[in-house]
C-alpha positions, 0 to 999 in steps of 0.5 A: 451430438445430442442436439443433432439427434434431437433435431432428427427426432423433431424432424421425424415428429413433424413428418408424422404430424403431417402424415396424420393431418393428411390421413385425417383429411382423407378420413373426413372426406370419406365420411362426407361421401 
């Protein structure tokens, strides 16, 4: 069970990282304009 919750936390972290990368790209695009 603890391994399962670790996998879940890992998945959430990955989604968070992806969202941050996307926001970072957007911010860079805004800065270039």
